[in-house]
VMD Tcl script that draws the C-alpha trace (Angstrom):
set ca {
  {0.04 -0.03 -0.10}
  {2.96 2.18 0.20}
  {2.90 2.71 -3.48}
  {-0.79 4.09 -3.38}
  {0.39 6.79 -0.94}
  {3.23 7.97 -3.37}
  {0.47 8.38 -6.03}
  {-1.83 10.42 -3.86}
  {0.74 13.12 -2.67}
  {1.21 14.56 -5.96}
  {-2.46 14.55 -6.71}
  {-3.21 16.22 -3.41}
  {-0.42 18.77 -4.12}
  {-2.00 19.51 -7.56}
  {-5.48 19.69 -6.11}
  {-4.54 22.03 -3.39}
  {-2.43 24.33 -5.71}
  {-5.51 24.60 -7.98}
  {-7.82 25.66 -5.24}
  {-5.13 28.12 -4.04}
  {-5.10 29.67 -7.75}
  {-8.80 29.70 -7.97}
  {-9.14 31.63 -4.54}
  {-6.46 34.29 -5.66}
  {-8.48 35.07 -8.79}
  {-11.93 35.03 -6.89}
  {-10.92 36.72 -3.74}
  {-9.44 40.17 -3.09}
  {-8.30 41.84 0.17}
  {-8.46 45.67 0.54}
  {-7.88 48.27 3.17}
  {-10.56 50.57 4.17}
  {-9.24 54.16 3.63}
  {-11.49 56.93 5.29}
  {-14.49 57.27 7.27}
  {-17.27 57.08 4.52}
  {-18.42 53.52 5.69}
  {-18.47 54.28 9.37}
  {-19.90 52.64 11.61}
  {-19.99 49.54 9.53}
  {-16.28 49.51 8.32}
  {-13.46 51.59 9.96}
  {-10.49 53.22 8.64}
  {-7.59 50.47 8.38}
  {-9.84 47.59 8.72}
  {-9.05 44.87 6.06}
  {-11.96 43.27 4.05}
  {-12.31 40.04 2.03}
  {-13.90 40.77 -1.15}
  {-15.57 37.94 -3.39}
  {-15.07 39.05 -7.22}
  {-18.38 39.35 -8.81}
  {-20.61 41.79 -10.64}
  {-23.75 40.18 -9.42}
  {-24.80 42.59 -6.56}
  {-27.94 43.03 -4.52}
  {-29.24 46.04 -2.79}
  {-27.74 46.40 0.72}
  {-24.59 44.74 0.01}
  {-21.19 46.45 0.57}
  {-19.03 46.14 -2.66}
  {-15.61 47.53 -3.70}
  {-15.51 49.40 -6.96}
  {-13.04 51.46 -9.04}
  {-13.11 54.95 -8.11}
  {-14.43 57.27 -10.81}
  {-11.71 59.25 -12.53}
  {-13.47 62.61 -12.17}
  {-14.08 65.28 -9.78}
  {-12.17 66.89 -7.13}
  {-14.74 66.29 -4.68}
  {-12.95 63.38 -2.98}
  {-12.06 64.20 0.72}
  {-10.78 60.74 1.34}
  {-7.50 59.19 0.32}
  {-7.19 60.39 -3.24}
  {-4.39 57.98 -4.25}
  {-6.53 54.68 -3.82}
  {-7.87 53.60 -6.99}
  {-10.83 51.92 -5.04}
  {-13.78 52.59 -3.03}
  {-16.10 50.68 -0.50}
  {-19.67 51.50 -0.71}
  {-23.21 49.92 -0.08}
  {-25.33 49.30 -2.99}
  {-28.55 51.28 -2.44}
  {-30.03 50.37 -6.01}
  {-29.55 47.96 -8.78}
  {-30.80 48.05 -12.48}
  {-34.70 47.85 -12.65}
  {-34.99 49.86 -9.55}
  {-35.28 53.42 -11.24}
  {-31.71 52.60 -12.25}
  {-30.51 52.11 -15.91}
  {-29.14 48.93 -17.15}
  {-25.55 48.29 -16.29}
  {-25.52 50.92 -13.50}
  {-25.83 50.75 -9.68}
  {-26.29 53.63 -7.00}
  {-23.70 53.44 -4.26}
  {-23.68 55.13 -1.22}
  {-21.59 55.38 2.05}
  {-22.94 54.62 5.29}
  {-21.63 57.89 6.88}
  {-23.44 60.24 4.62}
  {-21.77 63.28 6.02}
  {-18.03 61.96 4.95}
  {-19.08 60.01 1.91}
  {-18.62 60.85 -1.64}
  {-20.97 58.79 -3.61}
  {-23.78 58.54 -6.03}
  {-25.53 61.56 -4.44}
  {-22.74 63.77 -5.91}
  {-21.47 61.35 -8.79}
  {-24.64 59.69 -9.93}
  {-25.02 56.11 -11.26}
  {-21.93 53.99 -11.10}
  {-21.06 51.66 -14.13}
  {-21.72 47.92 -12.86}
  {-18.52 47.05 -14.77}
  {-16.67 48.94 -12.24}
  {-17.71 46.76 -9.23}
  {-14.94 44.43 -8.65}
  {-16.79 42.34 -5.86}
  {-18.84 42.00 -2.51}
  {-17.39 42.33 0.68}
  {-17.74 38.92 2.53}
  {-15.98 39.60 5.80}
  {-13.62 41.72 7.82}
  {-10.15 40.12 8.62}
  {-8.13 40.40 11.61}
  {-5.39 42.90 11.95}
  {-1.92 41.38 11.59}
  {-0.19 40.88 14.64}
  {1.63 43.93 15.80}
  {-0.91 46.31 14.13}
  {-2.31 48.82 16.24}
  {-5.45 50.81 16.02}
  {-3.76 54.13 14.98}
  {-1.83 52.65 11.87}
  {-3.41 53.81 8.92}
  {-2.23 50.88 6.78}
  {-2.01 47.38 8.03}
  {-0.38 45.89 4.87}
  {0.65 46.65 1.28}
  {-1.31 44.29 -1.00}
  {-0.73 44.43 -4.70}
  {-3.38 42.86 -7.19}
  {-4.69 42.77 -10.44}
  {-7.74 45.38 -10.39}
  {-9.58 43.72 -13.19}
  {-12.85 42.24 -12.40}
  {-13.56 38.91 -13.98}
  {-13.44 39.34 -17.67}
  {-11.99 42.87 -17.36}
  {-9.21 44.40 -19.56}
  {-5.70 43.43 -18.68}
  {-2.84 45.49 -17.60}
  {-4.38 47.86 -14.56}
  {-2.75 47.07 -11.35}
  {-2.77 49.06 -8.41}
  {-2.87 48.93 -4.20}
  {-5.19 47.27 -2.11}
  {-6.46 50.52 -0.27}
  {-10.07 51.35 -0.59}
  {-11.71 54.77 0.18}
}
mol new
graphics top color blue
foreach p $ca { graphics top sphere $p radius 0.5 }
foreach p [lrange $ca 0 end-1] q [lrange $ca 1 end] { graphics top cylinder $p $q radius 0.2 }
display resetview
């Protein structure tokens, strides 16, 4: 039976590697920047995001920051934003668009100022908060630097950035 064990080890290694590769493509970790999602999510909090463009009203999502206005009060260097879906296509929203709002309306730049967001700019849905890395303290503005491919599934290649999200 020792020979059978020798066959299973490479098969299990390949299976685990395939699962890991799939998770990397489907999951994203971002760090919240700013206070627009307080009290739900706080500055410096790390979030696990499942990549998808299928969203429902009430879900918290990560999206590409619109390239436009100078109205951004939060971290202007982050290419991502974290907001809550307030309306989806069919709810007085045109096809391919969503309404995104911050939970802290006094500190959020969102659909109230910018209008509808393209659904194609939504990278995914927040699934949970992640624990802070050991040694990180509450006052730390960035718990870790994460490089990732910003393209949503089926998106255009070549756009890379950091994992911080306003």
